[in-house]
N, C-alpha and C positions, 0 to 999 in steps of 0.2 A: 091160401098158403100161409101156414104159419112162420112165425120168425125162426124157427128151427131149421126148416126146409129152404127158405131163403138163403140163410147163413151157409148150409149145405152146397146149394147151388153157388153161392157167390167164390165158395171155397174152389168148388170143380170148373168155375170160370178162370178162374184165377189160374189156377194149375195147367189147366188147357193151353190158355195164351203161353205160360212159360213154356211148356211142352212144344210148343208150336215154334216158338222162338229159337228154341235148339236147333229146330230142322233149317232154319234159316242161316245163309252164308253171314259170316261176320261183317256188321256195321262199317267197322274200320280196318284197314288193310293192315294184315299181320303177316310175319312172315311163314310161309307155308310150313308144313309139318317136316318135308324133306325139301332142300335146296338140290332138286336133282338135277334142272336146267342150267340155272344161275344162282349163284350164292346170294341170298338175298342182303348178307353183311357187304359185300362188295359195293351194293348200291344206298347203304345207310348215310343217312344225314347229308345225301347228295340234293335232289329235289324230290319233293313228295310224289309228284306224279310218276318219277323213274321207280320209285319203290312200288308203286301201284301197278305199274306194267311188270315190273319182275315178278311180282305177287301173282298177277294174272297169267303169266308165262308158266309159272311153276304148279300153279293149283290147276291149268286146264291141262297140262301134260298130267299131273297126277289123276285127273278125273278121265282120262283117255278122252280128250277133247283137243286131239292132234290139229285140226285145222285152226282152231281157235290159237292154240299155243303159236302156230306157225305164222298166223296174222300179226299178233302181238308182237313175236319176234322182229317181224319186218317193221312195225310200228317203234319199237325200241331203237332199231337201226339208223331210221329216218330223223327221231328225235334226237338222237346222239350226234348225230351230222349236223343236224341246226344247231344244238349246242355248241358245238367245236366252231363253227363258222362267227357264230355271234360272241364267243369269247375272244376271238382274233379280230372282233370288229369288221368282219369281211364277209358279211350274212348277204351283201348286195350280190355277190357271186353266184349266189344259189337262189336269186328270186327274178323274177319278171318283172319288166318296167312297171307292172300294175302293182307290185307289192308281193304279190302272192310266190309261193318256193315253187320252183320247178320240180318236176317230177322226179323219184326219187332214182330213177335210172340215171338221169343227169346230174342230180345230186351226189351220186356214187363216184360218177367220172370227174366231176370237180373236186372231190375228196382226194381222189388217186391221184390227180396231177398238181394239187395244191402244194407249192413250196414252202410254206410256214410250218409243215412237218414232215416226218418222213414215217410212213406206217413200214409194219414188217410187211414180209412177203406172205406170210400167213393171214394176216388180216386184208391184205389186197385181195386175195383170192377169196375169202370167207366174206367180203361185204355182198359180191354178186351172187355167191352161192345162197347166202340166207335169203335176199332180195327175192330170188328165184322160187324158191320154196315159199315163201310168204305170198308173192302172186300167184303160185299154182292155188293156194289154199284160198285165197280169196276170190280168184277170177275164173277159174276152170270149174264147168260145171260138170266134171266127171271124173276130177281127181279128188281124192280123199286122202289126206295125209295119215300116214301109218306110225307107229311108234318108231321102228327103224327109220324113217326119213327125219325124224327130231334128233335121235339118237346120233345119227351119222354127222351132224352139224354142231352139237354141244361143244366140242373142243374149238371149234372156228367160232362160235357165237362168244365163249368166253375171252377168246383173244380180241375180238372185235370190239367187244363190248369194254374193256378194261383198256385197250389201248384210246379209245374214243373218250372215256371218262377222264383219262388223263391229259388228254389233247384239249378238250373241253373245259379243263380245270375244276372238274368237278370233284377228282381225286388228286392227292398230291404225294 
């Protein structure tokens, strides 16, 4: 093979690698093109892992992966509850004696009955509904979330997430 053809082959391989790279998801988390479910700006400069969860919520919704979206919503709620208890240095209230966190259902009950904060009526209602949707998507063999399932709870999610961000001290 001549040097000319080696050069052409090298350029072709480089162009193919660049083209393949453009088909892959971004290596770093960036805001989704549309903040349909949750605004990324609400979580900016909070915690990197929260920003990544919100990114995954929005991008899974945009990609019509509604079960994935519901499960990530559930994860966000659980993470924000833990952040809230840790901020107030009462995380032992949501832990077993072994140091592991209790189940989300029990965390929600503790969140609702905690006297260190006062959740709004909408947040109280939304917490359990969002958990139920996430549970169905994660654990039910025959349930597949649809767009309308997510759409029905977007307002509740926004209220719950923002209230928990303030309670956890991640927003001021």
